[in-house]
PLY file of the C-alpha trace (Angstrom):
ply
format ascii 1.0
element vertex 182
property float x
property float y
property float z
element edge 181
property int vertex1
property int vertex2
end_header
16.49 63.58 -12.34
13.67 63.62 -9.84
12.83 60.22 -8.39
9.21 60.20 -9.57
10.42 60.50 -13.15
12.34 57.23 -12.81
9.13 55.18 -12.55
9.16 54.50 -16.29
12.81 53.43 -16.18
11.99 50.23 -14.30
12.96 46.97 -16.00
9.38 45.92 -16.62
5.91 47.31 -16.28
3.29 45.84 -13.98
1.71 43.99 -16.92
5.02 42.66 -18.15
5.79 41.26 -14.70
2.47 39.39 -14.70
3.10 37.92 -18.13
6.53 36.71 -17.02
4.99 35.23 -13.87
2.30 33.54 -15.97
4.95 31.88 -18.12
6.90 30.77 -15.04
3.75 29.44 -13.34
2.58 27.52 -16.40
6.04 26.02 -16.87
6.00 24.84 -13.24
2.47 23.42 -13.47
2.32 22.02 -16.99
5.91 21.92 -18.11
5.13 24.36 -20.94
3.50 27.71 -21.59
1.39 28.42 -24.65
-0.37 31.61 -25.74
-3.85 30.16 -25.10
-2.94 29.03 -21.58
-1.50 32.44 -20.80
-4.60 34.19 -22.14
-6.82 32.02 -19.95
-4.67 32.52 -16.84
-4.46 36.28 -17.26
-8.00 36.84 -18.51
-6.87 38.52 -21.72
-7.15 37.78 -25.42
-4.70 35.60 -27.31
-3.85 38.58 -29.52
-3.07 40.60 -26.39
-0.71 37.85 -25.21
0.96 37.72 -28.62
1.45 41.47 -28.60
2.99 41.44 -25.12
5.21 38.51 -26.03
6.63 40.53 -28.93
7.47 43.32 -26.50
9.00 40.91 -23.97
10.97 39.20 -26.72
12.27 42.57 -27.87
13.57 43.14 -24.34
15.26 39.75 -24.33
12.99 38.31 -21.62
11.21 35.53 -23.55
11.70 33.39 -26.61
8.59 32.61 -28.63
8.01 31.40 -32.12
4.56 31.64 -33.66
2.35 28.73 -32.52
5.15 27.46 -30.30
5.73 27.37 -26.58
6.94 30.40 -24.68
10.30 30.14 -22.95
11.77 32.53 -20.43
15.30 33.69 -21.11
17.66 33.66 -18.12
16.89 37.38 -17.63
13.15 36.76 -17.90
13.31 33.87 -15.46
15.27 35.97 -12.96
12.75 38.81 -13.21
9.78 36.46 -12.83
11.33 34.80 -9.79
12.29 38.14 -8.24
8.84 39.69 -8.63
7.18 36.53 -7.28
9.52 36.56 -4.28
8.96 40.27 -3.78
5.21 39.74 -3.72
5.54 36.96 -1.17
7.77 39.00 1.15
5.58 42.09 0.84
2.41 40.08 1.48
3.88 38.52 4.61
5.09 41.90 5.86
1.75 43.64 5.23
-0.36 40.80 6.64
1.71 39.34 9.46
3.62 42.40 10.65
1.38 45.34 9.83
-1.87 43.44 10.36
-3.38 44.38 6.99
-6.18 42.12 5.75
-5.25 39.25 3.41
-6.95 40.83 0.41
-5.36 44.24 0.91
-1.95 42.69 1.60
-2.08 40.68 -1.63
-3.37 43.61 -3.68
-0.80 46.08 -2.36
2.04 43.58 -2.75
0.96 42.90 -6.33
0.97 46.60 -7.14
4.53 47.23 -5.98
6.30 43.88 -6.43
8.11 44.99 -9.57
9.05 48.47 -8.32
11.11 47.69 -5.22
14.90 47.60 -5.58
16.73 44.38 -4.76
18.62 46.26 -2.02
15.46 47.45 -0.27
13.75 44.08 -0.72
16.74 42.29 0.78
16.53 44.47 3.86
12.75 44.09 4.06
13.18 40.31 3.88
15.70 40.47 6.75
13.34 42.63 8.81
10.33 40.44 8.05
12.26 37.29 8.92
13.25 38.76 12.26
9.80 40.10 13.07
7.99 36.82 12.35
10.59 34.80 14.27
10.25 33.41 17.78
12.93 35.83 18.99
11.77 37.37 22.29
12.70 40.88 21.19
10.69 40.43 17.99
7.70 39.14 19.96
7.87 42.18 22.27
8.17 44.46 19.25
5.09 42.92 17.57
3.12 43.34 20.77
4.25 46.95 21.21
3.60 47.77 17.57
0.03 46.47 17.64
-0.66 48.38 20.88
0.96 51.59 19.59
-1.36 54.41 18.56
-0.85 57.27 16.13
2.53 58.98 16.57
0.87 62.37 17.10
-1.67 61.17 19.61
-1.70 63.47 22.62
0.86 65.84 21.09
0.92 69.00 19.08
1.88 68.17 15.51
5.04 70.28 15.84
6.13 68.01 18.73
5.70 64.79 16.77
9.00 63.07 15.89
7.56 61.83 12.57
5.22 64.49 11.21
7.09 67.73 11.63
4.81 70.67 10.78
1.91 68.80 9.20
0.12 65.72 10.55
0.81 62.75 8.30
-1.88 60.69 10.04
-4.60 63.04 8.82
-3.56 62.58 5.18
-2.74 58.85 5.36
-5.79 57.69 7.30
-8.26 60.41 8.32
-9.43 59.94 11.88
-6.30 58.01 12.91
-5.22 60.87 15.12
-7.81 60.94 17.86
-6.22 63.12 20.51
-4.02 66.16 20.74
-4.08 69.45 18.98
-3.55 70.14 15.31
0 1
1 2
2 3
3 4
4 5
5 6
6 7
7 8
8 9
9 10
10 11
11 12
12 13
13 14
14 15
15 16
16 17
17 18
18 19
19 20
20 21
21 22
22 23
23 24
24 25
25 26
26 27
27 28
28 29
29 30
30 31
31 32
32 33
33 34
34 35
35 36
36 37
37 38
38 39
39 40
40 41
41 42
42 43
43 44
44 45
45 46
46 47
47 48
48 49
49 50
50 51
51 52
52 53
53 54
54 55
55 56
56 57
57 58
58 59
59 60
60 61
61 62
62 63
63 64
64 65
65 66
66 67
67 68
68 69
69 70
70 71
71 72
72 73
73 74
74 75
75 76
76 77
77 78
78 79
79 80
80 81
81 82
82 83
83 84
84 85
85 86
86 87
87 88
88 89
89 90
90 91
91 92
92 93
93 94
94 95
95 96
96 97
97 98
98 99
99 100
100 101
101 102
102 103
103 104
104 105
105 106
106 107
107 108
108 109
109 110
110 111
111 112
112 113
113 114
114 115
115 116
116 117
117 118
118 119
119 120
120 121
121 122
122 123
123 124
124 125
125 126
126 127
127 128
128 129
129 130
130 131
131 132
132 133
133 134
134 135
135 136
136 137
137 138
138 139
139 140
140 141
141 142
142 143
143 144
144 145
145 146
146 147
147 148
148 149
149 150
150 151
151 152
152 153
153 154
154 155
155 156
156 157
157 158
158 159
159 160
160 161
161 162
162 163
163 164
164 165
165 166
166 167
167 168
168 169
169 170
170 171
171 172
172 173
173 174
174 175
175 176
176 177
177 178
178 179
179 180
180 181
């Protein structure tokens, strides 16, 4: 199966991840999570929360009885914690390593937090931890990275180690490639 077709095979959708995180956050803050509190936190209707809770309960991620509190199952708690951790790691990487603005870092991290495999996220956490450390090599890397220009700059595209036959800079961020031939 082609990789892009696996998108719908992920454990939870973007919305589901946010509902699980809402339950976890409310439990931390208030000690309980109720439908009305979730609706207020997420900016959705109570009926929308109830509908999503049915879906999450069907997947074994929450326990909820009508008019009662919402509880995360062990699987639901693990998913909520993992997506929250993923968002934090991704935000730090985007903001502190790549130099992306706070708003963009948070938005991008939110969009992909539930899609990244535990294996890749573990390695990204290791890399992020190294790159934000006081290690001299990491400090030199950060400095070199921020001074580094487009990989094709001053080269023919066919000579670029990254792009191959077609300039990736032109499609990722038009105008990024300022020198060299196409």
